C-alpha positions as CSV (number, residue, x, y, z in Angstrom):
1,X,18.0,7.4,10.7
2,X,16.4,8.9,7.4
3,X,17.6,12.4,6.6
4,X,15.9,14.9,4.1
5,X,17.7,15.4,0.9
6,X,18.2,19.4,0.2
7,X,18.4,20.5,-2.8
8,X,18.9,24.2,-4.4
9,X,16.0,26.4,-5.1
10,X,15.6,28.9,-7.6
11,X,14.2,32.4,-6.8
12,X,13.1,34.4,-9.4
13,X,11.5,37.8,-9.3
14,X,8.5,36.9,-11.8
15,X,6.1,35.0,-9.7
16,X,3.6,37.8,-10.5
17,X,3.6,36.5,-14.4
18,X,2.3,33.2,-13.3
19,X,-1.3,34.5,-12.3
20,X,-2.4,33.9,-15.5
21,X,-6.1,35.3,-15.6
22,X,-7.0,33.2,-19.0
23,X,-7.1,30.0,-17.0
24,X,-9.1,31.3,-13.8
25,X,-12.7,30.8,-15.1
26,X,-12.8,28.0,-17.7
27,X,-15.8,25.9,-18.3
28,X,-16.7,22.5,-16.4
29,X,-17.1,19.5,-18.8
30,X,-19.1,16.2,-17.9
31,X,-16.9,13.6,-16.7
32,X,-17.7,10.3,-15.2
33,X,-17.0,9.3,-11.9
34,X,-15.3,11.4,-8.9
35,X,-12.4,13.8,-10.6
36,X,-10.3,16.5,-10.2
37,X,-9.8,19.1,-13.0
38,X,-9.3,22.6,-14.2
39,X,-11.7,23.1,-17.1
40,X,-12.2,20.4,-19.1
41,X,-8.6,18.7,-18.5
42,X,-9.1,16.0,-15.8
43,X,-6.0,16.1,-13.7
44,X,-6.4,13.4,-11.3
45,X,-9.7,10.5,-11.3
46,X,-10.9,8.7,-9.2
47,X,-8.7,5.7,-10.0
48,X,-5.5,7.8,-9.1
49,X,-6.8,8.8,-5.3
50,X,-6.1,6.1,-2.6
51,X,-8.4,8.2,0.1
52,X,-8.9,11.5,1.8
53,X,-7.6,12.1,4.9
54,X,-9.9,14.2,7.1
55,X,-7.7,15.4,9.9
56,X,-4.8,16.5,7.5
57,X,-7.0,17.6,4.7
58,X,-4.4,15.2,2.6
59,X,-5.9,13.6,-0.8
60,X,-3.2,10.4,-0.7
61,X,-2.4,9.3,-4.4
62,X,-1.6,5.7,-5.4
63,X,1.7,6.9,-6.8
64,X,4.0,9.9,-6.9
65,X,3.6,12.7,-9.7
66,X,6.0,15.5,-11.0
67,X,5.9,19.0,-10.9
68,X,3.6,19.7,-13.9
69,X,1.2,21.1,-12.0
70,X,3.2,24.3,-11.6
71,X,1.7,24.9,-15.3
72,X,-1.7,25.6,-13.6
73,X,-0.5,27.8,-10.8
74,X,-3.7,29.8,-10.1
75,X,-5.9,28.3,-12.1
76,X,-9.2,27.5,-11.0
77,X,-9.9,24.1,-10.1
78,X,-13.3,21.9,-9.4
79,X,-13.7,18.4,-7.9
80,X,-16.5,17.0,-9.8
81,X,-18.8,13.8,-9.6
82,X,-20.3,13.1,-12.9
83,X,-19.6,16.4,-14.0
84,X,-21.1,17.9,-10.9
85,X,-19.2,20.3,-9.0
86,X,-18.7,19.5,-5.3
87,X,-15.8,21.5,-4.5
88,X,-14.0,24.3,-6.2
89,X,-11.1,26.6,-5.3
90,X,-7.8,27.7,-6.9
91,X,-4.4,25.7,-7.5
92,X,-1.8,26.9,-5.3
93,X,1.8,25.8,-4.7
94,X,1.5,27.4,-1.1
95,X,3.9,30.6,-1.7
96,X,1.8,32.3,-4.8
97,X,1.5,36.0,-4.0
98,X,-1.5,36.3,-6.1
99,X,-3.9,33.5,-4.5
100,X,-7.2,34.8,-3.3
101,X,-9.6,32.4,-2.6
102,X,-11.3,30.3,0.4
103,X,-10.3,27.1,-0.7
104,X,-6.8,26.0,-2.3
105,X,-5.9,22.6,-3.7
106,X,-2.0,22.8,-2.7
107,X,0.4,20.9,-4.6
108,X,3.7,22.6,-2.7
109,X,6.8,20.0,-3.9
110,X,9.0,21.2,-1.0
111,X,6.7,21.0,2.0
112,X,4.4,18.0,1.0
113,X,5.1,14.4,-0.2
114,X,4.9,14.0,-3.5
115,X,2.0,12.1,-3.5
116,X,-0.5,14.2,-1.5
117,X,-2.5,17.2,-2.2
118,X,-3.7,19.2,0.5
119,X,-7.1,20.6,0.2
120,X,-6.1,24.1,1.9
121,X,-8.0,27.1,3.5
122,X,-7.3,30.7,4.1
123,X,-6.0,31.8,7.4
124,X,-9.1,31.7,9.9
125,X,-10.0,35.4,10.7
126,X,-11.4,34.5,14.1
127,X,-12.8,37.5,15.9
128,X,-15.4,38.2,19.4
129,X,-17.0,34.9,19.7
130,X,-17.2,33.7,16.4
131,X,-14.7,31.9,13.5
132,X,-15.0,32.2,9.7
133,X,-16.4,28.7,8.6
134,X,-14.2,26.4,7.2
135,X,-15.1,25.6,3.2
136,X,-13.4,21.9,3.7
137,X,-16.4,20.5,6.5
138,X,-19.1,21.2,4.0
139,X,-21.4,18.5,4.7
140,X,-22.3,17.7,0.7
141,X,-18.6,17.5,0.0
142,X,-17.6,15.1,2.8
143,X,-21.0,12.8,2.3
144,X,-19.7,12.7,-1.3
145,X,-16.2,11.6,-0.3
146,X,-18.0,9.0,1.7
147,X,-20.2,7.5,-0.6
148,X,-17.2,6.8,-2.7
149,X,-15.0,5.2,0.2
150,X,-12.3,7.6,-0.2
151,X,-13.2,9.8,3.3
152,X,-11.5,8.7,6.3
153,X,-10.8,10.5,9.6
154,X,-7.3,10.2,10.2
155,X,-6.1,11.1,13.7
156,X,-8.3,13.6,15.8
157,X,-7.3,15.6,18.7
158,X,-9.8,16.9,21.5
159,X,-8.0,19.3,24.1
160,X,-8.9,18.4,27.3
161,X,-7.4,21.4,29.7
162,X,-5.5,24.5,29.3
163,X,-3.9,25.6,32.2
164,X,-2.0,28.9,33.1
165,X,0.9,27.5,35.3
166,X,3.2,30.8,35.3
167,X,3.7,34.5,34.2
168,X,4.7,33.5,30.6
169,X,3.5,29.3,31.0
170,X,1.1,27.4,29.3
171,X,0.2,23.8,30.0
172,X,-2.2,22.3,27.7
173,X,-3.5,18.5,27.9
174,X,-4.7,17.0,24.7
175,X,-6.0,13.2,23.6
176,X,-5.4,12.1,20.0
177,X,-7.8,9.2,18.9
178,X,-7.6,6.9,15.8
179,X,-11.0,6.2,14.6
180,X,-9.7,4.6,11.4
181,X,-9.8,0.9,10.5
182,X,-6.0,0.6,10.8
183,X,-3.1,1.8,13.8
184,X,-1.4,4.9,12.8
185,X,2.1,5.8,13.9
186,X,2.2,9.3,14.9
187,X,6.1,11.5,15.9
188,X,5.2,11.1,19.6
189,X,6.1,14.7,21.0
190,X,7.4,12.8,24.2
191,X,10.1,11.0,22.2
192,X,11.6,13.6,19.8
193,X,15.0,15.1,20.7
194,X,14.0,18.8,21.9
195,X,16.2,20.2,18.9
196,X,13.2,19.0,16.3
197,X,12.0,21.2,13.9
198,X,8.5,19.7,14.6
199,X,8.7,21.9,18.5
200,X,8.3,24.8,16.6
201,X,5.7,23.7,14.6
202,X,3.5,22.9,17.5
203,X,2.4,26.2,18.3
204,X,-0.5,28.1,20.1
205,X,-2.2,31.6,19.5
206,X,-4.6,33.1,21.8
207,X,-6.5,35.9,20.2
208,X,-8.5,38.1,23.1
209,X,-12.3,38.8,22.4
210,X,-11.9,42.3,23.9
211,X,-8.6,43.5,23.1
212,X,-8.2,41.5,19.8
213,X,-4.5,41.2,21.0
214,X,-2.9,38.0,19.9
215,X,-0.1,35.6,22.2
216,X,2.0,33.4,21.0
217,X,3.4,30.3,22.2
218,X,5.8,27.6,21.7
219,X,6.8,24.3,23.7
220,X,9.6,24.7,25.9
221,X,13.2,23.5,24.0
222,X,16.5,23.4,25.0
223,X,18.3,24.4,22.1
224,X,18.7,27.8,20.7
225,X,18.7,26.6,16.9
226,X,16.1,23.9,16.0
227,X,18.3,22.1,13.4
228,X,17.1,18.4,13.6
229,X,14.9,17.8,10.9
230,X,15.2,13.9,10.4
231,X,13.5,11.3,12.0
232,X,14.0,7.6,13.8
233,X,11.5,4.8,13.8
234,X,11.9,5.0,17.7
235,X,10.1,8.6,18.0
236,X,7.0,6.9,16.9
237,X,4.1,5.7,18.6
238,X,1.6,3.3,17.0
239,X,-2.0,4.5,17.9
240,X,-4.3,1.0,17.0
241,X,-7.7,1.1,15.6
242,X,-10.3,2.7,18.1
243,X,-7.3,3.7,20.6
244,X,-6.3,7.1,21.8
245,X,-3.2,8.5,23.3
246,X,-2.8,11.3,25.9
247,X,-0.4,14.0,25.7
248,X,0.6,17.3,28.0
249,X,2.8,20.0,26.8
250,X,4.1,22.9,28.5
251,X,4.2,26.1,26.3
252,X,5.9,29.5,27.1
253,X,4.8,32.9,25.3
254,X,7.3,33.8,23.0
255,X,7.2,37.9,24.5
256,X,9.1,38.5,27.3
257,X,6.8,40.5,28.9
258,X,3.7,38.6,27.5
259,X,1.3,37.6,29.7
260,X,-2.4,35.8,29.7
261,X,-5.0,38.0,31.4
262,X,-8.3,36.8,32.7
263,X,-10.9,36.9,30.0
264,X,-11.8,34.9,26.8
265,X,-9.8,33.5,23.9
266,X,-9.9,32.1,20.7
267,X,-7.1,29.1,21.0
268,X,-5.4,27.7,18.0
269,X,-3.1,25.0,18.2
270,X,-1.2,22.9,15.4
271,X,-0.4,19.4,16.0
272,X,2.0,18.1,13.4
273,X,3.3,14.7,12.1
274,X,5.8,13.8,9.8
275,X,5.0,15.0,5.8
276,X,7.7,15.9,3.7
277,X,10.2,13.4,5.3
278,X,8.6,10.7,3.7
279,X,8.8,10.8,-0.2
280,X,7.4,7.6,-1.6
281,X,4.0,6.3,-0.9
282,X,5.4,2.7,0.2
283,X,7.9,4.5,3.0
284,X,4.4,5.2,4.9
285,X,3.8,1.4,5.9
286,X,5.1,0.1,8.7
287,X,4.7,-3.7,10.2
288,X,1.4,-2.7,12.4
289,X,0.4,0.1,10.5
290,X,0.9,3.5,8.7
291,X,2.9,6.7,9.1
292,X,0.2,9.8,9.8
293,X,1.0,12.6,7.9
294,X,0.2,16.3,7.9
295,X,-0.8,18.2,10.9
296,X,-4.0,19.2,12.7
297,X,-5.4,22.5,13.4
298,X,-7.8,23.3,16.1
299,X,-10.0,26.3,17.3
300,X,-11.3,26.2,20.5
301,X,-13.1,29.2,23.0
302,X,-11.5,28.9,26.0
303,X,-11.7,31.3,29.3
304,X,-9.0,32.4,31.6
305,X,-10.5,33.0,35.0
C-alpha cells in the first residue's frame, strides 16, 4: 500500500502581506509559442507542458517543480500564444484570503501533485434557472489548446438518474466515459474501503430554485472517523479508450431533519479521483494506462416530483 508522507505546516499570521498589489498588473510582452507568464516573465513554456486535462482542469507538466511560485502568490497571470492573451486570472495557492478573481491558476503544493497546476474557478453562484458561466469553458481558449495538441478530455461524467428513495436518502446513477486515446485507471467508488477519505469528497448539494435553501449529502459509510487516505492498485478500475463504466451511489442528507421536497433544484456533484497521493509524474503510469487525477464537478438541473 502507498501512504502519504505528512510534513509539518507552519501557519503564519501575515497572509495578507502576501497580497502584493505591485505585481497584480504587469504588462504582457511578446513570447513565441504558448506560455504561462506573469508580466514579462515566462513561468512555463509550451515545451514544459505535457497536456491539459479538461475534466479535472489540470495542466500536466513533464517534470515536478518546486514551491518557488509562492513568490508570485496573487499576481496576475496570463496564458499567451505568440504574445496574444488567451486566458488570464490570478495565481493562487488555494488558500489566499485576498484572491478575488473569476479565474485562478492553483499551485497548492499540499493538495495537488507537484507536477500539475489546476485552472480554478470561483464557486458557482447558481440561482433560479441559471448558473454563472465557467470561464474555463471559453471556446477560444480551448481551441487554442486543441490546435497546439495540448487538449485532452480526461474522464467525463454523465448523470443518468437521481432518485429520492427515503426521507433523507438520495440515489444517483452516473456513467464515467473515457474519450481519450489511452486507458485511465479510476479510483473506483465500489472498491475503496468505506472509511476512505474520498467518501467525504464525493458530495452532493441541492439548491432549491424557489426557497434558495441548500441541502448537502454524502455517501453512506460505516466509520465514524474517516482516516484512510492511502490507496492500493486493487481499488482502481481501468476504463479503456472509448469505453464507459456505470456507477450507482447511495447518499444520505447530512441534516437530521433535512428533506428534499418536490420542486426544481440545481444539483452540484463532485466525482473525485487520486490527486496528492501521486507525487511524481512516472507514478501515474501503469501497464495498460495512466491513473486519472483530480476531480470532476457537475451542475445539473433536476426536478423532484
